[in-house]
C-alpha positions as CSV (number, residue, x, y, z in Angstrom):
1,X,19.6,13.7,28.9
2,X,23.0,14.0,27.2
3,X,24.7,13.6,30.6
4,X,22.8,10.4,31.2
5,X,23.8,9.0,27.8
6,X,27.5,9.9,28.5
7,X,27.3,7.9,31.8
8,X,25.8,4.9,30.1
9,X,28.4,4.9,27.4
10,X,31.2,5.3,30.0
11,X,29.7,2.4,31.9
12,X,29.5,0.3,28.7
13,X,33.2,1.1,27.9
14,X,34.3,0.0,31.4
15,X,32.3,-3.2,31.2
16,X,33.7,-4.0,27.8
17,X,37.3,-3.4,29.0
18,X,36.7,-5.6,32.0
19,X,35.2,-8.3,29.8
20,X,38.2,-8.0,27.4
21,X,40.6,-8.6,30.4
22,X,38.6,-11.6,31.5
23,X,38.7,-13.1,28.0
24,X,42.5,-12.4,27.8
25,X,43.1,-14.0,31.2
26,X,41.0,-17.0,30.2
27,X,43.0,-17.4,27.0
28,X,46.3,-17.1,28.8
29,X,45.2,-19.7,31.4
30,X,44.0,-22.1,28.7
31,X,47.3,-21.9,26.8
32,X,49.1,-22.3,30.1
33,X,47.3,-25.6,30.7
34,X,48.2,-26.9,27.2
35,X,51.8,-25.6,27.1
36,X,54.6,-25.8,29.7
37,X,55.8,-22.2,29.2
38,X,55.2,-19.5,31.8
39,X,52.5,-16.8,31.5
40,X,53.7,-13.7,29.7
41,X,54.9,-10.9,32.0
42,X,52.5,-8.0,32.1
43,X,49.3,-10.0,32.2
44,X,49.3,-9.6,36.0
45,X,49.8,-5.9,35.6
46,X,46.7,-5.5,33.4
47,X,44.6,-7.5,36.0
48,X,45.8,-5.3,38.8
49,X,45.1,-2.1,36.9
50,X,41.5,-3.0,36.1
51,X,40.3,-0.9,39.1
52,X,42.0,2.2,37.7
53,X,40.4,2.1,34.2
């Protein structure tokens, strides 16, 4: 029972992290459309590392 709860919590944490990255990416893309400056460095890294979280 406890093991199952741990797995559910872990799954929820992973989903939340993924969602946070998607929101961040969407915000960056939106600001990129309205401004002529380049995307901040490091955003791409966080997207690539999503599989490792």
